[in-house]
C-alpha positions in Angstrom: 0.0 0.0 0.0 1.5 3.3 -1.1 2.7 6.1 1.3 1.8 9.3 -0.5 3.0 12.9 0.1 0.8 15.7 -1.3 2.5 19.1 -1.4 0.6 22.3 -1.2 1.2 26.1 -0.9 -0.5 29.0 0.8 -0.8 31.8 -1.8 -2.3 35.2 -2.2 -5.9 35.2 -3.5 -5.4 36.9 -6.9 -8.9 38.3 -6.8 -7.9 40.5 -3.9 -4.9 42.1 -5.6 -5.5 45.7 -6.6 -3.5 48.2 -8.8 -2.8 51.5 -7.2 -4.7 54.1 -9.3 -2.5 56.0 -11.7 0.5 53.7 -11.2 1.7 50.2 -12.1 2.2 49.3 -8.4 0.2 46.5 -6.8 -1.6 46.9 -3.5 -1.6 43.8 -1.3 -2.9 45.6 1.8 -6.2 43.7 1.9 -5.4 40.4 0.3 -6.6 37.1 1.6 -4.8 33.8 1.2 -5.9 30.3 0.1 -4.4 27.0 -1.0 -3.1 27.2 -4.6 -5.8 26.0 -7.0 -3.3 23.7 -8.7 -2.5 22.1 -5.3 -6.2 21.3 -4.7 -5.9 18.9 -7.6 -2.8 17.4 -6.0 -4.6 16.9 -2.7 -7.6 15.4 -4.4 -5.5 13.0 -6.4 -3.8 11.8 -3.2 -7.2 11.2 -1.6 -8.4 9.4 -4.8 -5.4 7.1 -4.9 -5.9 6.2 -1.2 -9.5 5.3 -1.8 -8.5 3.1 -4.7 -5.3 1.5 -3.3 -5.3 2.1 0.4 -2.1 3.2 2.1 -1.4 6.6 3.8 -1.6 10.1 2.5 0.1 13.1 4.3 0.3 16.8 3.4 3.4 18.8 3.2 3.8 22.6 3.1 6.5 25.2 3.6 5.9 28.7 4.9 6.0 31.4 7.6 4.1 30.7 10.8 1.0 32.5 9.5 0.7 29.8 6.7 -0.5 27.4 9.4 -4.0 28.6 8.6 -3.8 26.6 5.4 -3.3 23.2 7.1 -6.9 22.6 8.4 -8.2 23.3 4.9 -5.7 20.9 3.4 -6.5 18.2 6.0 -10.2 18.5 5.2 -9.4 17.4 1.7 -8.1 13.9 2.5 -4.6 13.7 4.1 -4.4 11.9 7.5 -1.6 14.1 8.8 0.3 17.3 7.8 3.9 18.3 8.0 4.5 22.0 8.4 8.0 23.2 7.6 8.1 26.7 9.0 10.3 29.6 9.9 9.8 33.4 9.8 12.4 33.6 7.1 10.4 31.4 4.8 8.7 34.4 3.2 8.7 34.9 -0.6 10.7 31.8 -1.2 11.9 31.2 -4.8 11.4 27.7 -6.3 15.0 26.5 -5.6 14.7 27.3 -1.9 11.3 25.7 -1.6 12.5 22.5 -3.3 15.7 22.4 -1.1 13.7 22.9 2.1 11.2 20.1 1.2 14.0 17.8 0.2 15.7 18.3 3.6 12.4 17.7 5.5 11.4 14.6 3.5 14.9 13.0 3.7 15.0 13.4 7.5 11.4 13.1 8.6 9.0 11.4 6.1 8.8 8.0 4.5 7.1 7.8 1.1 6.5 5.9 -2.1 5.0 8.7 -4.1 5.2 12.5 -4.0 2.5 14.5 -5.8 2.8 18.2 -6.6 0.6 20.6 -8.6 2.0 21.5 -12.0 2.8 25.0 -10.7 1.8 27.4 -7.9 -1.0 30.0 -8.1 1.4 32.8 -7.5 4.8 32.3 -9.3 3.7 29.4 -11.5 7.4 28.6 -12.2 6.7 24.8 -12.6 10.1 24.1 -11.0 9.5 22.8 -7.5 8.4 19.3 -8.5 11.3 18.5 -10.9 13.9 20.2 -8.6 12.6 18.2 -5.6 12.8 14.9 -7.5 16.4 15.7 -8.6 17.4 16.5 -5.1 15.9 13.3 -3.8 17.3 11.3 -6.6 14.0 9.8 -7.8 12.3 9.6 -11.2 9.9 12.4 -12.1 6.9 12.8 -14.5 5.3 16.1 -15.2 2.0 17.3 -16.7 0.3 14.1 -15.7 -3.5 13.6 -16.1 -3.9 10.0 -15.1 -2.2 7.8 -12.4 -2.4 4.1 -11.7 -0.3 2.2 -9.2 0.7 -1.4 -10.1 2.9 -3.2 -7.6 6.1 -1.2 -7.3 5.4 1.1 -10.3 3.3 4.2 -11.1 1.8 4.1 -14.6 1.1 7.7 -15.7 -0.3 9.5 -18.7 1.5 12.7 -19.5 0.0 15.4 -21.7 2.5 16.4 -24.4 2.3 18.6 -27.4 1.4 15.9 -29.9 -0.8 13.7 -27.7 -0.3 11.5 -24.6 2.8 9.8 -23.4 2.5 6.7 -21.1 5.3 6.2 -18.6 6.1 3.5 -16.0 7.9 5.0 -13.0 9.6 2.7 -10.4 8.6 3.8 -6.9 9.6 6.0 -5.1 8.8 8.7 -7.7 7.5 12.2 -8.0 4.6 13.3 -10.2 3.2 16.8 -11.0 -0.5 16.8 -12.0 -2.5 18.9 -14.3 -5.8 20.5 -13.3 -7.8 18.2 -15.6 -6.7 15.1 -13.7 -9.7 15.4 -11.4 -12.3 17.8 -9.9 -11.4 18.7 -6.3 -14.0 17.8 -3.8 -15.6 20.5 -1.6 -15.1 19.7 2.0 -18.2 19.3 4.1 -18.8 20.3 7.7 -17.9 16.7 8.8 -14.6 16.9 6.9 -13.7 20.3 8.4 -14.5 19.2 11.9 -12.4 16.0 11.4 -9.5 18.0 10.0 -9.2 19.8 13.4 -8.4 16.6 15.1 -5.8 15.3 12.7 -2.1 15.5 13.7 0.2 18.3 12.5 4.0 17.9 12.9 6.0 21.1 12.7 9.5 21.0 11.4 11.6 24.1 12.1 14.7 25.5 10.4 16.7 24.5 13.5 15.5 20.9 13.0 16.8 20.8 9.4 20.1 22.3 10.6 20.8 23.8 7.1 20.8 27.1 5.4 18.8 27.7 2.2 20.1 30.6 0.2 18.1 31.9 -2.7 19.2 31.4 -6.3 17.1 34.2 -7.6 16.2 37.7 -6.2 12.9 39.4 -7.0 13.5 43.1 -7.4 10.0 44.2 -8.1 6.5 43.1 -9.2 4.5 45.4 -11.4 1.0 45.4 -12.9 0.7 44.9 -16.6 -1.2 47.1 -19.0 -2.6 46.5 -22.5 -3.6 48.9 -25.2 -5.6 47.9 -28.3 -5.6 49.9 -31.5 -8.3 47.9 -33.1 -6.9 48.1 -36.6 -8.8 46.1 -39.2 -7.2 44.6 -42.3 -8.5 42.2 -45.0 -6.7 39.1 -46.2 -5.7 40.6 -49.5 -2.3 42.1 -50.6 -3.5 45.6 -49.6 -4.5 44.4 -46.2 -1.1 42.6 -45.7 0.8 45.8 -46.8 -1.3 47.9 -44.3 -0.6 45.4 -41.5 3.2 45.6 -42.2 3.0 49.4 -42.2 1.1 49.5 -38.9 3.5 47.1 -37.2 6.6 49.0 -38.6 5.2 52.3 -37.3 4.6 50.8 -33.9 8.2 49.5 -33.8 7.1 45.9 -33.6 9.1 45.1 -36.8 11.7 47.0 -38.7 
């Protein structure tokens, strides 16, 4: 029976982000937080696999102490236990740091057969944490997966690629990143929420890991984007094509 780790992240609710009027600056003064939508598919897939094959499912997240608010929501979605790797310095982590912290925590604290991550996070969407984590743990990895089956000591997965579907057999232990179309996340009911409050949560601190995790990247600034449309209309004939070239040349898009 598989031991499954489902990874999730506490991110800013994008609906609450505002642009400061007259500028390209973002206002985060009144933002709320939630589990990344991609990670909800990850948690759901862990629960589905447990229902089908048995075993154990745990949740794993990294963040500042305030991110503990995410754990009850995650536990209401299926995991039997959560591991919370936390330190006040774990704010605005870049993907390399997150993967390194998870790798250190898993290697020292958590037994597993399968690790499931979302394809990306709802804030950075770098799509790097899963593959980096697999590399650091020295285990096989499959990305963009929309179907998982477990047969003996292998995970049989279907990966969405540009020209179709690729079927892979991964020896366990392995790591998989899942696409949103792999499932429809369940909505926890009152019973699930109440039960989540009684499930165990194990905190792992920076001191427990006894390592430093320096960033590979530095974010200098985050700005709002803007879009302007000129609404030029051209036909498909030679005159329309010539007009399009002239418009794009004038705008500096081509030269």
